[in-house]
C-alpha positions, 0 to 999 in steps of 0.5 A: 349253103346247100339245103342240107346245110341250111336244115342242119343250121336251123336244127342247131338253132332250135337246139340252142334256143331250147338250151337257152330256155333250160339254162334260164329255167335252171338259173332262175329257179335257183334264184327263186329258191334263194329269194323272190325278188326277181321272180317275175323276171324269171318267169318272163325270161322262161316264157320268152325262151319257151315261146321262142323255142316254140316259134323256131319249131312252128311259128303258128304254134307260137302265135297261138300260145302268145295270144292265150298268154296275153288273154290270161295275162291280167289274172296271171300277174295278179296271182303273183301278188302274194309272192311278189307284190304288185310291182310298178314295172312288170317284166311279164308285159314284155313277153308279148312284145318280145315274141312279136319282134321275134316273129317279125324277125322270122318274117324278115329273114324268110323274105315274107315281108311284101308290100303288095297291097294299098293297105300294107303301104299305108300301114308301113307309112303309119309305123314310120310316122310313129317311130319319129313321134317316139322322139316328140318332146311334148310327151315328156321325154324319149323314154315316154315315147319308147313306152308309148311305142309298146301301146301303138307300134307293137300291135301293128307288128301283128299285122305283118305276122298275120300277113305271113302266117295266116291261112283260112284254116288257121283263121278258122282254128284261131277264132273257133278253137281258140277265141271261143273256148277262152271266152267261155272260160272268161265268161264263167269266171266273170259270172262268178265275180258278178254273183260272189265277187272277186277272188282273194288275189284279185281283190288284193290287186284292186286294193293295191292298184286302186282301179276305181273304173271297176266300181259300180255303186260300191260293188266291183264289176267282173273282170274275169282273167283280163288286164281290165274290165273293158277288155273283158267286155270287148273279148266277149263282144268278139266272141259273140260275133263269132258265135253269131256268124256261126248261128247264121251258118246253122250251127247249133252249138251257138244256141248254147253258148250265146246266152252264156256269153251274153249274160256275162257281158250284160253283167259286166256292165259296159254299155258301148260294147252292147250297142256296138254288138247289137249293131254288128249283129244286124249288119252281118245278118243284113249282109247275107243278101247279095243285093245292096238294094235288098241289104238296106231295107234288111238292115233298117228292119233289123235295127228297128226290131233290135232297138224295140226288143232292147227297149222292151227288155230293159223296161221289164228288167227295170221293174224287177227288184234286184239287190246286192251286187247283181242288182247294182250291175243290172241297175247300172246297165239298164239306166245307162241304156235307157237314158244314154244322154242323161249325164247322171245315168250315162257317160256317153256325153263324156265319151263324145267329148273326148273324141271331139277334143281329141280331134281338136287337139290334133288340129291345134297341134298339127305335128302331134304330141308323141305316142306317150301322150295318149297312153299310160306311158306319159302318166307313168314315166313322164311328168304328169303336169307336163303332159296335162299342160300339153293336152290342156283340158283333155290331159287334166280330165284323164289324169295326164294320160290324155287318152280319148278312148277312141283310136282314131282321135288318139292318133290325131293327138299323138301323130298330128293331122297327118297321122290322123288322116293316114290312120283314117285311110287305114281304117277305110282300106281295111273295112273295104277289104273286109267287105270285098273278101266277104263278097268274093268268098262268102265263107263264114271265116270272112264274115266273122273277121268282118264282124270282129272289125266292126264290133271293135271299131274305135278300139283297134289300136288300143294297146292297153288291150294286150290280147285284143290289139294283137288279135285284131291286127293279126286278123287284119293282116290275114284279111289283107293277105287272103283278099290278095290271094283271092284277087290273084287267083281271079 
């Protein structure tokens, strides 16, 4: 086919996609006028057609639009409750995976899928092993495995998308022009929820879904527009890391935004995110030096300063007589951070127990228990009794989902010893690649990506964090590509 013929064919397909999109809008628009039974399906179809058309014109635009959609997905779904209720099966959850698969199709069709780095090889092996685990009978059936694939395999697709479409300028745009503005909006909504409570449709969602994890001393913690409070906290942690890197680069705007996001994160009332954030902040500050000899004392000094400052600040907060919703959130945060090993004040021991039990399950059942075993797919589509029995005390404690709340131990449960070890290798390769890229390039984007990976360590493959899992693996893919290009250049 000549180049002109190729261009005409591509133009025809673009027009065809937009024709499909327009037809979907008209068809489902009429269906909406007749009745609202399929309104969510109609909206999902329109979004897929629209984002698919955008992807045909410019994949990077579609990447940004999809990541924005996944970020606001929580409130977008909740806002439809007055019209459609809260369905057990929501087609809006399939929009992101559909666009990810479409982008992968573009990558394969454009012959941009290359296995030219150790990380790409190991990740492909991990994905192949996951495909086999879709058929594992221990998780409760093949449909459970297919649903579990949405939580584990789909996020990894964004690695290959990142390897194909990321550039240094695009990553800077994504982190500073997309993530930061979204985090600011999320923080503002989160602060409103902390002081005044959830919006009416958000409260209706809590009443329908019974999301007990949101309750703190009888008050509902902020969730912003995310699907869960934990994703909200993790997203703020990522944004604060990016702003901290910007501050290290002497950007003054960070001085304005960091306090806002930090306050929203503190009132969200999650503890582990704050600990991970403070550790990452010190690490990135220490890595400003090129010498390992100077790095270690700098890191130790920073940790001492941070721990002392945190203890002093929490002690002062403990003396304040705060009441109401804010008082409950502050008390929950302060008591947990000051008494991390007290079971009455902190869940740290419970998190550690889940992690250890996950590793133990991986050894006890070395061939794995399937992708659905450690996601909500097992409890939702399979038999809770079967899943809980297969996972023992871990399944019982987590209501049949079996999640250990850490991706590494989840991989040991779902994929067995081999999968857990392979994922350990992937983690090590990612961190090593991030450190090498920062050491060679010394640019702020490299340091920001490293910070994002460190602050999210243990949550990279949390498929329930729809926006974060896609963003993180896109960053990992971009990191692998950019480091490879730098090595080839050198």
